C-alpha positions as CSV (number, residue, x, y, z in Angstrom):
1,X,95.8,81.5,128.4
2,X,92.7,83.0,129.6
3,X,93.5,86.4,129.3
4,X,94.5,85.9,125.1
5,X,92.0,85.1,124.7
6,X,89.7,87.5,126.2
7,X,91.8,90.3,124.3
8,X,91.0,88.0,121.3
9,X,87.1,88.1,121.9
10,X,87.4,91.5,122.4
11,X,88.9,92.5,119.0
12,X,86.5,89.9,117.4
13,X,83.4,90.8,118.6
14,X,84.0,94.5,118.2
15,X,85.3,93.9,114.2
16,X,82.3,92.2,113.7
17,X,80.2,95.2,114.5
18,X,81.6,97.1,112.3
19,X,81.7,94.4,109.8
20,X,78.0,94.2,110.2
21,X,78.2,98.2,109.9
22,X,79.8,98.3,106.8
23,X,78.1,95.9,105.2
24,X,74.5,96.8,105.9
25,X,74.3,99.7,107.5
26,X,72.2,100.4,110.4
27,X,70.0,97.5,109.0
28,X,73.9,95.5,110.3
29,X,73.4,97.2,113.6
30,X,69.8,96.0,114.3
31,X,71.4,92.3,113.1
32,X,74.1,92.0,115.6
33,X,72.0,93.5,118.7
34,X,70.0,90.3,119.1
35,X,73.5,88.2,118.0
36,X,75.2,89.6,120.5
37,X,72.3,89.4,122.9
38,X,72.1,85.7,122.4
39,X,75.6,84.8,122.5
40,X,76.5,87.1,125.5
41,X,73.2,85.7,127.3
42,X,75.0,82.5,127.0
43,X,78.2,83.0,127.5
44,X,77.4,84.4,130.8
45,X,76.5,81.6,132.6
46,X,80.4,80.5,132.7
47,X,82.9,82.1,135.3
48,X,86.3,82.3,134.4
49,X,89.1,83.7,135.8
50,X,90.8,86.7,134.1
51,X,93.9,88.5,136.0
52,X,93.3,86.3,139.1
53,X,89.6,87.0,139.6
54,X,86.4,85.5,138.8
55,X,84.2,87.0,135.9
56,X,81.5,85.9,133.8
57,X,82.2,85.3,130.7
58,X,80.0,86.9,128.5
59,X,80.7,90.4,129.3
60,X,83.3,91.1,125.9
61,X,79.9,90.4,123.5
62,X,77.7,92.3,126.2
63,X,79.8,95.2,125.9
64,X,79.8,95.1,121.9
65,X,76.2,95.5,122.4
66,X,76.6,99.5,123.8
67,X,79.3,99.9,121.0
68,X,76.3,99.0,118.5
69,X,73.5,101.5,120.6
70,X,76.3,104.3,120.8
71,X,76.8,103.9,116.7
72,X,73.1,104.5,115.9
73,X,73.2,107.6,118.5
74,X,75.9,109.1,116.7
75,X,74.8,108.5,113.4
76,X,71.5,107.6,113.1
77,X,69.5,109.3,116.0
78,X,68.0,108.5,119.7
79,X,65.0,106.8,117.7
80,X,67.3,104.2,115.8
81,X,69.3,103.9,119.1
82,X,66.1,102.8,121.3
83,X,64.7,100.7,118.6
84,X,68.1,98.7,118.6
85,X,67.4,98.4,122.5
86,X,64.1,97.0,122.1
87,X,65.4,94.5,119.1
88,X,67.9,92.9,122.0
89,X,64.6,92.8,124.7
90,X,62.8,91.0,122.4
91,X,64.9,88.6,121.4
92,X,66.4,87.9,125.6
93,X,62.4,87.0,125.6
94,X,62.1,85.6,122.8
95,X,64.9,83.2,123.1
96,X,64.1,82.3,127.2
97,X,60.6,81.6,126.2
98,X,61.4,79.6,123.2
99,X,63.7,77.3,124.7
100,X,62.8,76.6,127.7
101,X,59.5,75.9,125.9
102,X,61.6,72.9,124.2
103,X,62.9,71.6,127.5
104,X,59.1,70.6,127.7
105,X,59.4,68.6,124.9
106,X,59.8,64.6,125.9
107,X,63.2,63.5,124.9
108,X,63.5,60.5,122.0
109,X,65.4,57.4,123.1
110,X,67.8,58.4,120.4
111,X,68.7,62.1,121.9
112,X,71.6,63.2,123.3
113,X,71.1,66.9,123.5
114,X,68.4,66.8,126.6
115,X,70.4,66.8,129.1
116,X,73.0,69.7,127.9
117,X,70.5,72.1,126.6
118,X,68.6,71.6,130.4
119,X,71.7,72.4,132.3
120,X,72.4,75.9,130.1
121,X,68.7,77.0,129.7
122,X,67.3,75.3,133.1
123,X,68.9,78.5,134.9
124,X,67.9,81.1,131.7
125,X,64.7,82.6,133.3
126,X,66.7,83.8,136.1
127,X,69.1,85.2,133.9
128,X,67.0,86.8,131.5
129,X,65.1,88.4,134.7
130,X,68.3,89.9,135.4
131,X,69.3,90.6,132.0
132,X,66.4,92.0,130.7
133,X,66.2,94.6,134.2
134,X,69.7,95.6,133.7
135,X,69.5,95.8,129.5
136,X,66.3,97.7,129.9
137,X,68.4,100.1,132.9
138,X,71.0,100.4,131.5
139,X,70.7,100.7,127.1
140,X,67.8,103.1,128.1
141,X,70.2,105.1,130.3
142,X,73.0,104.5,127.5
143,X,71.1,106.6,124.5
144,X,69.8,109.1,127.0
145,X,73.3,110.4,128.2
146,X,74.6,110.0,125.2
147,X,72.6,112.6,123.5
148,X,72.5,115.1,126.6
149,X,76.5,115.1,126.1
150,X,76.1,114.8,122.1
151,X,74.3,118.2,122.5
152,X,76.5,120.0,125.4
153,X,80.1,118.7,123.6
154,X,78.9,118.4,119.8
155,X,81.9,117.9,117.1
156,X,84.1,114.4,116.1
157,X,86.6,115.2,118.5
158,X,84.6,114.5,121.6
159,X,83.0,111.6,120.5
160,X,85.1,110.0,123.3
161,X,84.0,111.8,125.6
162,X,79.8,111.0,125.0
163,X,80.8,107.8,124.0
164,X,83.0,106.9,127.8
165,X,80.7,109.2,129.8
166,X,77.6,107.3,128.6
167,X,79.1,104.1,129.5
168,X,80.7,104.6,132.4
169,X,77.3,105.0,134.6
170,X,75.4,102.7,131.9
171,X,78.0,99.7,132.9
172,X,77.8,100.2,136.5
173,X,73.6,100.0,136.6
174,X,74.2,97.1,134.3
175,X,76.4,95.2,136.1
176,X,74.9,95.6,139.5
177,X,71.6,95.3,138.8
178,X,72.6,92.1,136.9
179,X,74.9,90.3,139.7
180,X,72.3,90.8,142.3
181,X,69.7,89.4,140.5
182,X,71.3,86.5,138.7
183,X,73.4,85.6,141.1
184,X,72.4,86.1,144.9
185,X,71.7,83.2,146.8
186,X,73.6,81.0,144.3
187,X,77.1,81.7,145.2
188,X,78.8,82.8,148.6
189,X,78.6,87.0,149.3
190,X,82.3,87.6,148.6
191,X,82.3,85.9,145.6
192,X,79.5,87.9,144.0
193,X,81.2,90.8,144.8
194,X,84.3,90.2,143.4
195,X,81.6,89.2,140.0
196,X,80.8,92.2,140.1
197,X,83.2,94.6,140.7
198,X,85.6,92.1,137.9
199,X,82.8,92.4,135.6
200,X,82.3,95.9,135.7
201,X,86.3,97.0,135.8
202,X,86.7,94.6,133.0
203,X,83.1,96.0,130.6
204,X,85.0,99.8,131.4
205,X,88.2,98.6,130.0
206,X,86.1,97.3,126.9
207,X,84.6,101.0,126.5
208,X,87.9,102.5,126.5
209,X,88.9,100.1,123.7
210,X,85.9,100.5,122.1
211,X,86.7,104.3,121.1
212,X,88.3,103.8,118.2
213,X,85.9,101.7,116.5
214,X,83.6,104.3,117.0
215,X,85.5,106.8,115.5
216,X,85.7,104.5,112.5
217,X,82.2,104.2,112.5
218,X,81.8,107.8,112.2
219,X,84.2,108.3,109.7
220,X,83.0,105.7,107.3
221,X,79.4,107.2,107.9
222,X,81.1,110.8,106.8
223,X,82.6,109.7,103.8
224,X,80.2,107.4,102.3
225,X,81.3,104.0,103.3
226,X,78.3,102.4,105.0
227,X,75.1,101.9,103.1
228,X,72.8,104.5,102.7
229,X,69.8,103.9,105.6
């Protein structure tokens, strides 16, 4: 059941990136990035079993952020891609600050949500630090690497190469930094290492499967199906 849900969430997340792009152009990607950032950083709290291994849930939606920035790199250039990275980072900082401020309020006698919010967001500062470090390092590398490969292997046929070549290293940076900063001391080391390598493998699988989506985004841009800047 988990595997079926994982694949369904994968298709839904990547499809929504294209839907936002089709409806609103690059602004749609700038909107999707904070949505994906918020959803992924809440989902990552949940540990699930996939294909017999322990992994974090948020890796699917989080991986869609790399698709969004790669589309920006491919169709609009590194300046817009870096702007998308900055939007995601500020979204994470804002979410963490505002939700932890909300927890300081004394709940009313009729309140039934404070306990649930505290359980989710009390852990957020550590997760936010881990996610912010991982996000900045991996996304900055991804944008630079994508442009590196785009200059050396230009053309539509090589999109798959620059998309995956940039993401393979970026996702490794992201997974290593996030896993160690977020979970060191909370779980036994064998569990942490299992989360690390399974999360990375799943992210690589998403990176491969998102390749047709970036081709569709490029084709839509070339054929005028995407709103002009």
